[in-house]
LUMLUM-677165 format. One record per residue: residue in three letters; x, y, z of N, C-alpha, C in turn. Coordinates in steps of 0.2 Angstrom, whole numbers, padded with zeros to 4 digits, always signed. Example, Ala and Ser with C-alpha at 12.3 -4.5 7.8 and 13.67 -1.06 7.14 Angstrom:
# residues 2
Ala+0066-0028+0039+0062-0022+0039+0066-0016+0039 Ser+0064-0011+0035+0068-0005+0036+0064+0000+0039 
# end
This chain:
# residues 375
Met+0004-0004+0001+0000+0001-0001+0005+0007+0001 Ser+0004+0011-0006+0007+0017-0005+0006+0022+0001 Ala+0011+0028+0001+0010+0031+0008+0002+0036+0007 Leu+0003+0037+0000-0003+0042+0000-0010+0038+0003 Asp-0008+0031+0001-0015+0026+0003-0017+0026+0010 Leu-0010+0024+0014-0011+0025+0022-0011+0032+0027 Ile-0011+0038+0022-0012+0044+0024-0019+0044+0022 Lys-0023+0042+0017-0031+0043+0016-0032+0038+0021 Asn-0031+0033+0024-0033+0029+0028-0033+0031+0036 Thr-0030+0036+0037-0028+0038+0043-0035+0045+0043 Leu-0036+0048+0037-0038+0054+0037-0046+0051+0039 Ile-0049+0044+0034-0054+0042+0033-0055+0041+0041 Ala-0051+0037+0045-0052+0035+0051-0053+0041+0056 Gln-0050+0045+0055-0050+0052+0061-0058+0056+0061 Ala-0059+0055+0054-0066+0060+0052-0071+0055+0054 Glu-0072+0046+0055-0076+0044+0055-0078+0045+0062 Asp-0074+0047+0068-0076+0047+0074-0080+0054+0074 Ala-0080+0059+0068-0083+0064+0071-0088+0064+0064 Ser-0090+0058+0061-0097+0056+0056-0095+0061+0053 Asp-0088+0061+0049-0088+0068+0043-0084+0061+0038 Ala-0085+0056+0037-0079+0052+0034-0080+0054+0026 Asp-0089+0053+0026-0089+0055+0017-0086+0061+0015 Asn-0089+0066+0017-0087+0072+0016-0077+0073+0016 Ser-0073+0071+0018-0068+0072+0020-0066+0068+0014 Tyr-0068+0063+0011-0067+0058+0008-0067+0060+0000 Glu-0073+0064+0001-0074+0069-0005-0068+0073-0006 Lys-0067+0078-0002-0063+0083-0002-0055+0079-0003 Trp-0054+0073-0001-0046+0068-0002-0047+0069-0009 Lys-0054+0067-0015-0054+0064-0019-0052+0071-0024 Tyr-0056+0076-0022-0056+0083-0025-0049+0085-0026 Ile-0043+0084-0021-0037+0086-0021-0032+0083-0023 Leu-0033+0076-0024-0028+0072-0031-0030+0074-0036 Asn-0039+0075-0038-0039+0077-0045-0037+0082-0047 Cys-0035+0091-0042-0033+0094-0043-0025+0094-0045 Val-0022+0089-0042-0015+0088-0042-0013+0083-0049 Gly-0019+0080-0050-0017+0075-0055-0019+0066-0054 Gln-0025+0066-0057-0029+0060-0053-0025+0052-0054 Asp-0021+0054-0062-0019+0046-0065-0010+0046-0064 Asp-0010+0050-0058-0001+0051-0060+0002+0050-0052 Tyr+0003+0045-0048+0004+0044-0043+0010+0046-0040 Ser+0015+0049-0044+0022+0051-0043+0021+0058-0043 Val+0015+0061-0046+0014+0068-0046+0012+0070-0039 Gln+0005+0066-0036+0003+0067-0031+0008+0066-0025 Glu+0012+0061-0025+0016+0061-0020+0022+0067-0020 Arg+0024+0069-0025+0028+0075-0025+0023+0081-0023 Phe+0018+0082-0023+0013+0087-0022+0013+0087-0014 Phe+0013+0082-0012+0012+0081-0005+0018+0083+0000 Arg+0024+0081-0004+0031+0082-0002+0032+0089-0002 Gln+0031+0092-0008+0031+0100-0008+0028+0104-0003 Tyr+0020+0103-0004+0018+0107-0001+0019+0108+0008 Tyr+0022+0101+0012+0025+0101+0017+0032+0107+0017 Asn+0035+0105+0012+0043+0110+0011+0042+0116+0012 Ala+0038+0118+0006+0036+0125+0008+0032+0129+0012 Phe+0029+0125+0016+0026+0128+0020+0026+0124+0028 Arg+0033+0123+0029+0037+0120+0035+0034+0125+0040 Glu+0038+0131+0038+0037+0136+0045+0030+0137+0048 Glu+0026+0137+0044+0017+0138+0043+0014+0133+0046 Leu+0016+0127+0044+0013+0121+0046+0014+0117+0053 Asn+0021+0121+0055+0025+0119+0065+0021+0125+0067 Glu+0019+0130+0066+0017+0134+0070+0011+0135+0076 Pro+0008+0129+0074+0004+0126+0080+0006+0125+0084 Tyr+0011+0120+0084+0012+0113+0088+0018+0116+0094 Pro+0020+0114+0099+0023+0116+0104+0031+0115+0101 Lys+0033+0120+0105+0041+0119+0104+0044+0114+0108 Thr+0048+0111+0104+0051+0104+0108+0061+0104+0106 Asp+0063+0100+0108+0071+0101+0106+0070+0101+0097 Lys+0068+0095+0097+0068+0097+0087+0065+0104+0085 Arg+0067+0107+0080+0065+0113+0078+0059+0112+0074 Tyr+0057+0106+0073+0052+0107+0069+0049+0100+0071 Tyr+0042+0101+0076+0037+0096+0078+0036+0091+0072 Leu+0035+0092+0066+0030+0088+0063+0035+0084+0058 Gly+0042+0087+0058+0048+0083+0054+0051+0088+0050 Tyr+0057+0087+0050+0063+0092+0045+0062+0093+0040 Leu+0060+0088+0036+0060+0087+0028+0054+0082+0027 Ala+0051+0084+0021+0047+0078+0020+0049+0076+0012 Thr+0048+0069+0015+0055+0065+0009+0049+0057+0009 Arg+0051+0055+0004+0047+0048+0003+0045+0043+0010 Thr+0051+0044+0013+0051+0039+0020+0046+0044+0026 Thr+0048+0050+0026+0046+0053+0031+0038+0055+0032 Leu+0035+0053+0026+0031+0058+0021+0025+0056+0027 Leu+0024+0050+0028+0017+0046+0034+0018+0049+0039 Asp+0023+0049+0042+0024+0050+0049+0020+0059+0051 Ile+0024+0063+0046+0021+0070+0046+0013+0069+0044 Tyr+0012+0069+0040+0005+0070+0038+0000+0065+0043 Glu+0002+0060+0046-0002+0057+0051-0003+0063+0057 Lys+0003+0065+0059+0003+0070+0065-0003+0076+0064 Met-0002+0080+0055-0006+0085+0055-0013+0083+0055 Ile-0016+0076+0052-0022+0074+0053-0025+0074+0061 Lys-0021+0070+0064-0024+0066+0072-0024+0073+0075 Asp-0019+0080+0073-0021+0086+0078-0029+0087+0076 Asp-0028+0090+0069-0034+0094+0066-0035+0091+0058 Tyr-0038+0087+0058-0039+0085+0049-0043+0090+0046 Lys-0048+0094+0049-0052+0098+0045-0048+0103+0043 Arg-0043+0107+0048-0038+0113+0045-0034+0109+0041 Phe-0031+0104+0041-0029+0101+0038-0032+0100+0031 Leu-0036+0098+0030-0040+0097+0022-0041+0102+0018 Asp-0044+0106+0023-0045+0113+0019-0040+0117+0017 Asp-0033+0118+0021-0029+0122+0018-0025+0118+0012 Leu-0024+0110+0012-0023+0105+0007-0027+0108+0000 Ser-0036+0108+0003-0038+0110-0003-0034+0116-0006 Glu-0034+0120-0004-0033+0127-0007-0026+0129-0011 Lys-0022+0123-0007-0014+0124-0010-0015+0117-0016 Ala-0020+0114-0017-0019+0108-0023-0023+0113-0028 Glu-0025+0116-0026-0031+0123-0032-0024+0126-0036 Arg-0021+0128-0032-0013+0134-0035-0011+0129-0037 Tyr-0007+0121-0034-0004+0117-0039-0006+0115-0046 Ser-0012+0114-0046-0016+0112-0052-0015+0118-0058 Val-0014+0123-0055-0012+0129-0062-0003+0127-0063 Ile+0001+0125-0058+0007+0127-0061+0008+0119-0064 Val+0006+0114-0063+0004+0107-0068+0000+0107-0074 Asn-0001+0112-0076-0006+0113-0081-0012+0109-0081 Asn-0015+0107-0075-0022+0103-0073-0027+0107-0072 Ser-0029+0114-0075-0033+0119-0073-0035+0121-0081 Asp-0041+0125-0077-0046+0128-0084-0043+0136-0084 Glu-0040+0137-0079-0037+0145-0077-0033+0146-0082 Thr-0034+0151-0085-0027+0155-0090-0025+0160-0087 His-0018+0162-0087-0016+0166-0083-0010+0171-0089 Glu-0008+0173-0087-0002+0179-0090+0006+0171-0091 Tyr+0004+0170-0086+0012+0164-0086+0008+0155-0090 Thr+0004+0155-0090+0003+0149-0093+0006+0145-0098 Glu+0007+0148-0105+0011+0146-0108+0019+0146-0105 Thr+0020+0150-0102+0029+0150-0099+0027+0143-0093 Leu+0024+0142-0089+0023+0135-0087+0024+0132-0090 Leu+0020+0129-0094+0022+0124-0098+0028+0122-0103 Asp+0031+0129-0103+0038+0127-0105+0043+0125-0100 Leu+0043+0126-0093+0045+0125-0087+0045+0118-0086 Ser+0038+0115-0085+0036+0108-0087+0041+0104-0092 Arg+0042+0106-0097+0044+0104-0103+0053+0101-0103 Ile+0056+0107-0098+0061+0108-0097+0063+0102-0088 Ser+0058+0100-0088+0058+0095-0080+0061+0101-0075 Gly+0057+0106-0074+0057+0109-0069+0053+0109-0063 Ala+0049+0103-0063+0046+0103-0054+0050+0104-0049 Pro+0056+0103-0050+0059+0104-0041+0056+0110-0043 Ser+0055+0115-0044+0056+0122-0043+0047+0124-0042 Tyr+0042+0118-0040+0035+0121-0041+0035+0120-0033 Ile+0039+0119-0028+0040+0121-0021+0039+0128-0023 Leu+0042+0131-0024+0043+0140-0024+0037+0143-0027 Leu+0036+0139-0032+0030+0144-0035+0023+0143-0032 Leu+0023+0135-0027+0018+0134-0025+0018+0140-0020 Tyr+0021+0141-0018+0022+0148-0010+0022+0154-0013 Leu+0024+0154-0018+0024+0162-0021+0016+0162-0024 Met+0013+0157-0028+0006+0158-0030+0000+0160-0025 Ser+0002+0156-0019-0004+0154-0014-0001+0162-0007 Asn+0003+0165-0010+0004+0171-0007+0004+0178-0013 Gln+0003+0177-0016+0003+0182-0021+0002+0186-0020 Asn-0005+0189-0017-0008+0196-0014-0004+0198-0007 Val-0002+0194-0002+0003+0197+0001+0011+0198+0001 Leu+0013+0195-0003+0020+0196-0007+0019+0203-0014 Asn+0012+0204-0015+0014+0210-0020+0016+0209-0026 Leu+0016+0202-0029+0018+0200-0033+0012+0201-0039 Thr+0014+0202-0045+0009+0203-0051+0008+0196-0056 Asp+0004+0196-0061+0005+0189-0065+0013+0191-0070 Ile+0013+0195-0070+0017+0198-0076+0024+0196-0071 Asp+0026+0198-0064+0032+0198-0060+0033+0189-0060 Leu+0024+0186-0059+0025+0177-0059+0031+0175-0066 Asn+0027+0178-0070+0028+0176-0078+0037+0177-0079 Glu+0040+0183-0076+0046+0184-0076+0051+0180-0072 Ile+0049+0177-0067+0051+0170-0060+0052+0165-0066 Ile+0045+0163-0069+0046+0157-0071+0051+0156-0076 Lys+0052+0162-0081+0057+0164-0087+0063+0164-0084 Val+0064+0164-0078+0070+0165-0075+0074+0158-0072 Leu+0067+0153-0068+0068+0147-0068+0070+0142-0074 Ile+0067+0144-0079+0068+0139-0087+0075+0140-0089 Thr+0078+0148-0088+0086+0148-0090+0088+0143-0084 Phe+0086+0144-0077+0089+0140-0073+0090+0132-0076 Phe+0085+0130-0079+0083+0122-0078+0087+0119-0085 Val+0087+0125-0091+0091+0124-0097+0097+0124-0095 Arg+0102+0129-0092+0108+0128-0090+0110+0122-0086 Arg+0105+0122-0080+0106+0115-0076+0106+0108-0080 Asn+0101+0107-0083+0102+0100-0086+0105+0099-0093 Val+0109+0105-0094+0115+0103-0099+0120+0103-0097 Thr+0121+0106-0092+0129+0104-0088+0127+0100-0081 Asp+0124+0098-0077+0121+0094-0073+0124+0097-0065 Val+0124+0107-0066+0126+0111-0061+0122+0116-0059 Pro+0118+0115-0052+0120+0111-0047+0118+0105-0046 Asn+0120+0100-0042+0118+0095-0041+0110+0094-0040 Thr+0106+0087-0043+0099+0087-0041+0096+0088-0034 Arg+0100+0083-0031+0101+0081-0025+0099+0090-0020 Lys+0103+0095-0021+0104+0099-0019+0098+0105-0020 Leu+0092+0103-0025+0088+0107-0028+0082+0109-0023 Thr+0078+0102-0018+0073+0106-0015+0076+0110-0009 Gln+0083+0108-0005+0085+0115+0000+0087+0123-0004 Leu+0087+0121-0011+0090+0129-0015+0084+0132-0014 Phe+0078+0129-0016+0071+0133-0016+0068+0133-0010 Met+0069+0130-0004+0066+0131+0000+0072+0136+0004 Asp+0077+0138+0004+0081+0142+0004+0078+0151+0003 Ile+0076+0149-0003+0075+0156-0007+0068+0159-0004 Ile+0063+0153-0003+0057+0154+0001+0057+0158+0006 Ala+0062+0155+0012+0063+0160+0018+0065+0166+0017 Glu+0070+0167+0011+0071+0174+0010+0067+0179+0008 Val+0061+0174+0003+0056+0179+0000+0050+0180+0004 Lys+0050+0178+0010+0045+0179+0014+0046+0187+0016 Leu+0051+0189+0017+0053+0198+0021+0051+0202+0016 Leu+0050+0200+0008+0052+0205+0003+0044+0206-0002 Gln+0046+0211-0006+0039+0210-0009+0040+0214-0016 Gly+0033+0212-0021+0034+0213-0028+0042+0212-0031 Asn+0044+0216-0034+0050+0215-0040+0055+0214-0036 Ser+0056+0214-0030+0063+0214-0026+0061+0205-0026 Ile+0056+0203-0024+0058+0194-0026+0060+0191-0031 Val+0057+0196-0038+0059+0192-0044+0067+0193-0046 Gln+0069+0197-0041+0076+0200-0043+0083+0195-0038 Val+0078+0193-0031+0083+0188-0026+0082+0182-0031 Val+0076+0177-0032+0076+0171-0037+0082+0172-0043 His+0078+0177-0046+0086+0177-0053+0094+0177-0049 Asp+0095+0180-0042+0103+0180-0042+0104+0174-0037 Arg+0100+0172-0033+0102+0165-0029+0102+0158-0035 Leu+0098+0159-0040+0100+0155-0046+0106+0157-0049 Gln+0107+0162-0051+0113+0163-0054+0120+0163-0052 Ala+0118+0162-0043+0125+0162-0039+0127+0156-0040 Val+0123+0149-0040+0123+0141-0041+0122+0139-0047 Ser+0123+0141-0051+0122+0139-0058+0129+0138-0061 Ala+0130+0134-0068+0137+0133-0071+0136+0140-0073 Pro+0145+0143-0073+0147+0149-0076+0147+0147-0086 Asp+0145+0153-0088+0144+0154-0096+0148+0148-0099 Ser+0156+0147-0096+0162+0145-0099+0160+0138-0100 Leu+0157+0135-0095+0155+0128-0093+0149+0125-0098 Phe+0145+0131-0099+0138+0131-0102+0139+0131-0109 Glu+0144+0135-0111+0146+0134-0116+0149+0127-0120 Asp+0155+0127-0116+0157+0120-0118+0152+0115-0117 Lys+0148+0113-0114+0144+0107-0115+0140+0109-0123 Leu+0135+0115-0121+0131+0116-0129+0138+0113-0134 Arg+0142+0115-0133+0146+0112-0139+0147+0104-0140 Gly+0148+0101-0134+0147+0093-0135+0141+0089-0136 Pro+0141+0081-0137+0136+0077-0137+0130+0081-0132 Val+0127+0084-0134+0120+0086-0130+0117+0082-0130 Tyr+0115+0079-0136+0110+0074-0138+0111+0068-0130 Asp+0116+0065-0133+0118+0061-0130+0118+0060-0122 Glu+0120+0066-0118+0120+0068-0113+0113+0071-0109 Asn+0109+0073-0114+0104+0074-0113+0097+0075-0116 Pro+0095+0070-0121+0090+0071-0125+0086+0074-0124 Glu+0081+0076-0118+0077+0078-0117+0079+0085-0117 Ala+0083+0089-0114+0086+0094-0116+0087+0099-0121 Ala+0090+0094-0125+0093+0094-0132+0087+0096-0136 Arg+0081+0092-0137+0074+0094-0141+0071+0101-0137 Phe+0072+0100-0130+0070+0107-0129+0072+0113-0132 Ile+0079+0114-0131+0085+0118-0133+0083+0120-0140 Leu+0081+0115-0145+0078+0115-0153+0074+0118-0152 Cys+0069+0115-0148+0062+0119-0150+0060+0127-0147 Ser+0064+0127-0144+0065+0135-0140+0068+0140-0145 Ile+0073+0136-0148+0074+0141-0155+0070+0141-0160 Glu+0067+0136-0163+0062+0134-0168+0056+0140-0165 Ala+0055+0140-0158+0048+0145-0158+0049+0150-0158 Gln+0055+0153-0158+0056+0161-0158+0054+0164-0164 His+0054+0158-0170+0054+0160-0177+0047+0158-0180 Gln+0043+0157-0173+0035+0153-0178+0029+0159-0178 Thr+0028+0158-0184+0021+0165-0186+0016+0161-0186 Lys+0010+0164-0185+0003+0161-0187+0003+0157-0197 Glu+0006+0161-0201+0007+0159-0208+0011+0151-0206 Ile+0018+0152-0201+0022+0145-0201+0022+0143-0195 Tyr+0017+0138-0194+0018+0136-0186+0016+0129-0187 Ala+0020+0126-0180+0020+0118-0180+0020+0118-0173 Asp+0015+0114-0169+0014+0114-0163+0021+0107-0161 Leu+0028+0109-0160+0030+0104-0160+0031+0099-0153 Trp+0027+0101-0151+0026+0096-0144+0018+0093-0142 Ser+0016+0093-0149+0011+0088-0151+0012+0081-0149 Arg+0008+0077-0148+0008+0069-0146+0005+0066-0151 Asp+0006+0058-0152+0000+0054-0156-0005+0051-0150 Asn-0007+0046-0154-0013+0043-0150-0008+0037-0146 Asn+0000+0038-0146+0002+0033-0143+0007+0037-0137 Lys+0005+0043-0135+0008+0048-0132+0016+0050-0135 Lys+0016+0047-0141+0024+0049-0143+0025+0056-0147 Tyr+0030+0060-0146+0029+0067-0150+0029+0062-0157 Val+0025+0069-0160+0025+0066-0168+0032+0073-0172 Trp+0033+0076-0169+0039+0079-0172+0047+0078-0167 Thr+0051+0074-0168+0056+0071-0166+0063+0075-0167 Ile+0067+0073-0164+0075+0075-0165+0077+0071-0171 Glu+0080+0074-0175+0082+0070-0182+0090+0073-0180 His+0092+0066-0182+0101+0067-0184+0102+0067-0192 Ile+0107+0073-0194+0105+0073-0200+0114+0070-0203 Phe+0117+0068-0200+0123+0064-0201+0120+0057-0197 Pro+0118+0053-0198+0114+0045-0195+0118+0044-0190 Glu+0114+0044-0184+0117+0040-0178+0119+0035-0176 Gly+0117+0028-0182+0119+0022-0181+0126+0021-0183 Glu+0128+0014-0177+0134+0012-0177+0138+0011-0185 Asn+0132+0007-0188+0134+0006-0195+0135+0011-0199 Val+0138+0016-0202+0136+0023-0205+0136+0020-0216 Pro+0130+0020-0214+0127+0020-0222+0133+0023-0228 Ala+0134+0017-0232+0139+0019-0237+0140+0027-0241 Pro+0133+0031-0243+0134+0036-0245+0137+0041-0240 Trp+0136+0039-0235+0138+0044-0229+0144+0044-0226 Val+0148+0037-0228+0156+0037-0228+0159+0039-0233 Gln+0154+0041-0239+0158+0043-0244+0157+0052-0243 Met+0152+0053-0242+0152+0062-0241+0155+0065-0234 Ile+0155+0061-0230+0160+0062-0225+0166+0061-0222 Ala+0167+0057-0227+0175+0055-0224+0177+0053-0231 Gly+0176+0054-0237+0178+0051-0242+0181+0045-0244 Gly+0176+0040-0244+0177+0035-0243+0181+0030-0237 Asp+0183+0032-0233+0188+0029-0226+0181+0028-0221 Ile+0181+0022-0222+0175+0019-0216+0178+0021-0209 Ala+0185+0021-0206+0185+0021-0201+0187+0029-0200 Leu+0188+0033-0203+0188+0042-0204+0180+0041-0202 Ala+0175+0039-0204+0168+0040-0204+0165+0038-0198 Lys+0167+0034-0193+0167+0031-0188+0169+0034-0184 Gln+0174+0038-0185+0176+0043-0179+0174+0051-0180 His+0173+0052-0186+0168+0057-0186+0160+0058-0183 Arg+0158+0051-0184+0151+0050-0179+0152+0049-0173 Ala+0157+0047-0171+0159+0045-0162+0159+0054-0161 Asn+0162+0058-0165+0165+0066-0161+0160+0069-0162 Tyr+0155+0069-0168+0150+0075-0169+0143+0073-0170 Val+0141+0065-0171+0135+0066-0173+0129+0068-0168 His+0131+0068-0161+0125+0070-0157+0125+0078-0155 Thr+0130+0082-0158+0133+0089-0155+0127+0092-0159 Ile+0125+0099-0158+0119+0102-0160+0119+0104-0167 Gly+0124+0105-0168+0125+0107-0176+0123+0101-0181 Asn+0123+0095-0178+0119+0087-0183+0113+0087-0182 Leu+0109+0092-0177+0101+0089-0175+0097+0094-0177 Thr+0090+0090-0179+0087+0097-0180+0080+0093-0179 Ile+0074+0095-0182+0067+0093-0179+0064+0091-0185 Thr+0061+0084-0186+0057+0084-0190+0050+0078-0190 Gly+0044+0079-0194+0038+0075-0192+0040+0067-0195 Tyr+0045+0066-0198+0045+0061-0201+0051+0057-0201 Asn+0054+0056-0194+0060+0055-0194+0062+0047-0196 Gln+0056+0043-0193+0058+0035-0197+0058+0035-0204 Asn+0056+0040-0208+0055+0040-0214+0063+0042-0215 Leu+0065+0044-0213+0073+0048-0216+0080+0043-0214 Ser+0079+0043-0207+0084+0040-0203+0091+0038-0208 Asn+0090+0032-0210+0100+0031-0215+0099+0033-0222 Met+0095+0037-0223+0094+0039-0231+0101+0044-0232 Ser+0104+0045-0238+0108+0048-0242+0106+0056-0238 Phe+0112+0062-0240+0109+0068-0237+0102+0073-0243 Glu+0104+0070-0249+0100+0072-0254+0095+0070-0253 Gln+0092+0064-0251+0085+0061-0251+0083+0063-0243 Lys+0087+0065-0237+0084+0068-0233+0083+0075-0234 Arg+0083+0078-0239+0081+0085-0241+0078+0086-0243 Asp+0077+0082-0249+0071+0083-0252+0066+0077-0252 Arg+0065+0075-0249+0061+0071-0246+0054+0073-0248 Thr+0047+0068-0251+0041+0073-0251+0036+0066-0250 Ser+0031+0069-0247+0025+0063-0244+0024+0059-0251 Lys+0021+0052-0251+0020+0048-0257+0016+0052-0263 Asp+0012+0057-0260+0008+0060-0266+0011+0066-0269 Lys+0017+0069-0266+0020+0072-0267+0020+0079-0265 Thr+0013+0079-0262+0010+0086-0260+0014+0089-0254 Lys+0017+0085-0250+0021+0088-0246+0028+0087-0243 Glu+0031+0091-0242+0039+0092-0239+0038+0087-0235 Ile+0041+0084-0233+0042+0079-0228+0051+0079-0224 Gly+0055+0082-0230+0061+0082-0228+0065+0087-0226 Tyr+0070+0088-0226+0072+0096-0223+0069+0103-0225 Lys+0065+0101-0232+0063+0109-0235+0056+0109-0230 Asn+0056+0108-0223+0047+0107-0222+0047+0113-0219 Gly+0050+0118-0220+0050+0126-0219+0051+0127-0211 Leu+0054+0122-0206+0057+0126-0202+0063+0130-0201 Tyr+0063+0135-0196+0069+0139-0197+0074+0136-0195 Leu+0075+0130-0191+0081+0125-0192+0083+0123-0196 Asn+0081+0121-0202+0082+0120-0207+0084+0125-0212 Lys+0083+0131-0211+0085+0136-0215+0093+0136-0218 Gly+0097+0131-0215+0104+0132-0214+0106+0127-0220 Val+0101+0121-0218+0103+0114-0223+0100+0112-0228 Val+0094+0116-0229+0090+0116-0236+0096+0117-0243 Asn+0100+0122-0243+0102+0126-0247+0110+0121-0247 Gln+0111+0117-0244+0116+0114-0244+0116+0107-0250 Thr+0122+0107-0253+0124+0100-0258+0127+0094-0254 Glu+0130+0096-0250+0133+0090-0246+0133+0093-0237 Trp+0134+0087-0232+0133+0088-0224+0140+0085-0225 Thr+0145+0089-0222+0151+0088-0220+0153+0090-0211 Val+0159+0088-0210+0162+0091-0204+0162+0097-0202 Asp+0163+0100-0208+0163+0109-0207+0159+0110-0206 Lys+0153+0110-0209+0147+0111-0209+0142+0113-0202 Ile+0144+0105-0200+0142+0102-0193+0144+0107-0189 Lys+0151+0110-0187+0155+0114-0184+0153+0122-0185 Ser+0152+0123-0192+0149+0130-0194+0139+0131-0189 Arg+0137+0123-0191+0129+0126-0189+0130+0126-0180 Thr+0133+0121-0177+0134+0122-0170+0137+0128-0168 Asp+0142+0132-0169+0142+0138-0169+0136+0143-0170 Glu+0133+0143-0175+0129+0146-0176+0124+0145-0172 Leu+0122+0139-0170+0115+0136-0165+0119+0140-0156 Val+0126+0137-0155+0126+0139-0149+0126+0147-0145 Lys+0129+0152-0152+0127+0158-0151+0121+0159-0150 Ile+0116+0156-0153+0109+0158-0151+0109+0157-0145 Leu+0107+0151-0142+0107+0150-0137+0111+0152-0130 Met+0116+0155-0131+0119+0158-0125+0115+0163-0124 Asp+0113+0167-0131+0110+0174-0130+0102+0172-0127 Met+0102+0167-0129+0094+0165-0126+0093+0164-0119 Tyr+0098+0161-0115+0098+0158-0108+0104+0163-0106 Lys+0105+0167-0108+0108+0171-0102+0105+0174-0096 Trp+0110+0175-0093+0107+0178-0085+0107+0187-0087 
# end
């Protein structure tokens, strides 16, 4: 039985004594529905982040003991049950009311709400770059938005800062994942005493202080970024493309098919497979198989060799010309590199694809990304 099932059982048992079991169960279901009815890991994360975000406030009613926090120092998978059982047994109604209110805010953060705000689209990008550890901070800020004098524009700016932080973190692995919860809890402790734009500035400054320097970020962007973090590679490619989309030229690069797989996927121009196809051995290495394999090892996963297509499986190991000029079976749709994406504008007019072309395109894309995700 999961920790949340055990917490629920404790709640219902406590409510039964007050003949309030049905009502409490409905509230419990409402909370889970706000957070995400079908995803246990998201639900559990909410319960951890709720306690960690509001640890000071939640411990306020309890007697001061030798331990600084009566309920528990930190909500983790192993301490979750103990912390929540204490809160429920003390005052389950107060617990349920506050948890419901916070779950409604969390539903906005995890894009599980019909509400739309200035920051709705930005939150989607934060989710796409795996920014969930920062939801603890957003839950605190959004729950106290009026008290902290934060506008929706302020929140949008904070989320953009978080995206920059997570792009750099996920490309460089700095700071380490295990430090993130404490980092955001420390920021919460600091912003409690601040208002409005000062909060935006503190979030920016604290995250910049622990983030990788530009030199490391650039070095990692020039390396095998796809091999080290395919999700981050996909995000940064899509973010470049998004800057150049218009109503006339628009593709939802994050759409999924019926199997929940992305319709648009990363395509390696020089194929990534271990056996380099003969036309590519000729083009990339003048017929030298050993050299072609060396080039593959050095350059195939670098950003200059990556693009996005909606027909990756149709292209895979084809020659460069076939990939570039590919059309649909009825010849009505460009499904190769002439698909109209900005990312392909420097590729479609090439007659060959060489190591020098990969290096040059890497230089170009890294320059764009260093500017997009600068502090």
